[in-house]
C-alpha positions in Angstrom: 12.0 -26.6 52.2 14.2 -28.7 49.8 16.8 -27.2 47.4 14.6 -27.7 44.3 11.5 -25.9 45.7 13.8 -23.1 46.9 15.3 -22.6 43.5 11.8 -22.6 41.8 10.6 -20.0 44.3 13.6 -17.8 43.6 13.1 -18.1 39.9 9.4 -17.2 40.1 10.3 -14.2 42.3 12.9 -13.0 39.8 10.5 -13.2 36.9 7.8 -11.3 38.8 10.3 -8.6 39.7 11.5 -8.2 36.1 7.9 -7.9 34.9 7.0 -5.3 37.6 10.0 -3.1 37.0 9.8 -3.3 33.2 13.3 -4.8 32.8 12.3 -6.9 29.8 13.5 -5.7 26.4 10.7 -3.8 24.5 9.5 -5.5 21.4 7.9 -3.7 18.5 4.3 -5.0 18.2 4.8 -5.6 14.4 7.9 -7.7 15.1 6.3 -9.6 18.0 3.2 -10.5 15.9 3.5 -12.6 12.8 2.2 -11.2 9.6 -1.1 -13.0 9.9 -1.6 -12.2 13.5 -0.7 -8.5 13.0 -3.2 -8.4 10.1 -5.9 -9.8 12.4 -5.0 -7.3 15.2 -5.3 -4.4 12.8 -8.6 -5.6 11.4 -10.2 -6.0 14.9 -9.1 -2.6 16.2 -11.8 -0.3 17.5 -13.9 1.2 14.7 -13.7 5.0 14.8 -16.9 6.8 15.8 -18.4 9.7 13.6 -17.0 12.1 16.1 -13.5 10.6 15.6 -14.0 10.9 11.8 -15.0 14.6 12.0 -12.0 15.4 14.2 -9.6 13.6 11.9 -10.8 15.4 8.8 -10.6 18.8 10.4 -7.1 17.9 11.7 -6.0 17.3 8.1 -7.5 20.5 6.8 -10.5 18.9 5.1 -13.9 20.5 5.5 -15.8 17.3 5.7 -15.6 13.5 5.3 -14.1 12.2 2.0 -16.5 9.5 0.8 -15.0 6.0 0.6 -16.5 3.8 -2.1 -17.6 0.3 -1.2 -16.5 -2.6 -3.4 -18.4 -2.8 -6.7 -21.1 -5.4 -7.2 -19.1 -6.8 -10.1 -15.7 -6.2 -11.7 -15.6 -4.0 -14.7 -14.9 -5.8 -18.0 -11.4 -4.9 -19.1 -10.0 -6.0 -22.4 -6.7 -7.8 -22.4 -3.8 -6.5 -24.5 -3.7 -9.7 -26.5 -4.1 -13.5 -26.2 -2.5 -14.6 -23.0 -1.5 -11.1 -22.0 -2.7 -9.1 -19.0 -4.7 -5.9 -19.7 -3.0 -2.4 -19.5 -5.2 -0.1 -17.5 -5.0 3.8 -17.6 -8.5 4.4 -16.2 -11.0 1.9 -14.7 -14.1 1.6 -17.0 -16.8 2.3 -14.4 -19.9 4.4 -14.0 -19.2 4.6 -10.3 -18.2 8.1 -9.1 -14.9 6.9 -7.8 -11.2 7.6 -8.2 -8.1 5.7 -7.0 -5.0 6.8 -5.1 -1.7 5.2 -6.1 1.9 5.9 -5.0 5.1 4.8 -6.6 8.7 3.7 -5.7 8.5 3.6 -1.9 10.7 6.5 -1.0 8.1 8.1 1.2 9.2 7.8 4.9 7.1 10.6 6.5 5.3 9.1 9.5 2.5 11.6 8.9 1.5 9.7 5.8 0.9 6.5 7.9 -1.2 8.7 10.2 -3.1 10.2 7.3 -4.0 6.7 5.8 -4.9 5.3 9.2 -7.1 8.2 10.5 -8.9 8.8 7.2 -9.0 5.0 6.4 -7.8 5.8 2.9 -7.6 2.9 0.4 -4.2 3.5 -1.2 -2.1 1.3 -3.5 1.7 1.4 -3.1 3.8 0.2 -6.1 7.1 -0.6 -4.5 10.6 -0.8 -6.0 13.0 -2.9 -3.9 16.1 -0.8 -4.6 14.3 2.3 -3.5 12.5 0.8 -0.4 15.8 -0.7 0.8 15.7 -1.0 4.6 12.4 0.8 4.8 10.1 -2.3 4.4 9.0 -2.0 8.1 7.5 1.4 7.3 5.4 -0.2 4.6 4.5 -3.0 6.9 2.9 -0.4 9.1 1.1 1.2 6.1 -0.2 -2.2 5.1 -1.5 -2.7 8.6 -3.6 0.5 8.4 -5.1 -0.6 5.0 -2.6 0.2 2.2 -2.2 -2.4 -0.5 1.3 -3.4 -1.8 1.9 -3.9 -5.5 4.9 -4.5 -7.8 7.1 -1.8 -9.4 10.2 -3.9 -10.2 13.4 -4.6 -8.4 15.6 -1.8 -9.7 13.3 0.8 -11.4 14.9 0.6 -14.8 12.9 1.2 -18.0 11.8 -2.3 -19.3 10.9 -1.5 -22.8 13.4 -3.1 -25.2 15.0 -5.3 -22.7 15.2 -9.1 -23.4 12.5 -11.3 -21.9 14.9 -12.8 -19.3 15.8 -9.4 -18.0 12.3 -8.2 -17.8 11.1 -11.4 -16.1 13.9 -11.1 -13.6 12.9 -7.5 -12.7 9.2 -8.4 -12.3 9.3 -11.9 -10.8 12.2 -10.9 -8.6 10.1 -8.2 -7.0 7.2 -10.6 -6.7 9.5 -12.9 -4.7 10.8 -10.1 -2.6 7.3 -8.9 -1.7 6.2 -12.4 -0.9 9.2 -12.8 1.4 8.5 -9.5 3.1 4.7 -9.5 3.3 3.6 -13.0 2.5 1.8 -11.9 -0.7 2.4 -12.1 -4.5 0.9 -8.9 -5.9 -1.6 -9.1 -8.8 -0.9 -5.6 -10.1 2.2 -4.3 -11.7 3.3 -0.8 -12.8 6.3 -0.5 -15.1 8.8 2.2 -14.2 8.2 5.4 -16.1 5.1 3.8 -17.7 7.2 2.3 -20.5 6.6 -1.2 -21.6 6.3 -3.5 -24.7 4.8 -6.8 -25.5 7.7 -8.6 -23.9 6.9 -6.7 -20.6 3.3 -7.9 -20.8 4.3 -11.5 -21.4 6.8 -11.4 -18.6 4.3 -9.8 -16.2 1.7 -12.5 -17.1 4.3 -15.2 -16.5 5.0 -13.7 -13.1 1.4 -13.9 -12.0 0.3 -10.3 -12.8 -3.3 -9.9 -13.7 -3.2 -6.3 -14.8 -0.5 -3.7 -15.7 -1.6 -0.4 -14.1 -0.6 3.0 -15.5 -2.3 6.2 -14.6 -4.8 8.7 -15.9 -3.5 11.8 -17.7 -5.8 14.8 -17.5 -6.5 18.3 -16.1 -9.6 17.4 -14.1 -10.8 14.4 -12.1 -13.3 12.0 -13.7 -14.9 8.8 -12.6 -12.5 5.9 -12.9 -9.3 8.0 -12.8 -6.2 6.2 -11.5 -4.3 9.0 -9.7 -0.5 8.9 -9.4 0.9 10.8 -6.4 4.7 10.9 -6.9 7.3 10.7 -4.2 8.9 13.7 -2.5 11.6 14.3 -5.2 11.3 18.1 -5.5 12.7 19.8 -2.4 10.9 23.0 -3.4 7.5 21.4 -3.8 4.8 20.5 -1.2 5.4 17.2 0.5 3.4 14.1 -0.3 1.0 14.5 2.6 0.0 18.0 1.5 -0.4 16.9 -2.1 -2.6 14.0 -1.0 -4.8 16.3 1.0 -5.0 18.7 -1.9 -6.3 15.8 -4.1 -8.8 14.8 -1.5 -10.2 18.4 -1.5 -10.7 18.1 -5.2 -12.3 14.7 -4.8 -14.8 16.4 -2.4 -15.4 19.4 -4.7 -16.3 17.1 -7.6 -18.6 14.9 -5.7 -16.4 11.8 -6.1 -15.3 9.1 -3.7 -12.1 7.2 -3.2 -12.1 3.5 -4.0 -9.8 0.6 -3.5 -8.2 -0.1 -6.9 -7.8 -3.8 -6.1 -11.6 -4.1 -5.7 -12.0 -3.1 -9.3 -9.2 -4.9 -11.1 
């Protein structure tokens, strides 16, 4: 055998040995797949059976399945805040018996929350702040792969009301750019920090490509169209976010409501 075939045979044997013994460096599936490929992989995963669903709900302490609302046949008509300005939404004007789960900032790192969203197939909307998320974008990539939607909550989580247009635009458009860089999307929805805003905020948001400014519903009891804000784990003495979400889901069940995807309605 000549030198060249000998070398080729040796290389093939070495590669086969490395594969068989697992010597190759492990690669995280989300890093190995591109954003589009990972999305396709998540979408084509095995659909859970009814038995899987029943087990998942019992595992999270829920007596039965939480109804998930299908997309509406048409978008509700929402009045804009003024000519050329996006609407400000506290509650979705709908007769559908549906509420919406939203989460702010991006401080939540509990892997159980990813499991909760995946196993119950919850449609949740995450309004992310870049300075809070920091190096944790990979965590939210995983949440996005299991069905969560990512939306804008500014770069630095400062109150926008009263700031000049340039400063407000930088906060909103800057996070649009960050999220496009991280996830390949430019969000349509925006939530101003602390719920404070002015006409300049709305103008800047519209100029950054935002189609609706989303606040949340204030009230003692759940009603159709409510936008529910589940805050991050700031209080060390309070129940963690997963438990608070499960508590909300129990109330949704008790009131005969379903959970919908906010982005389907706005």
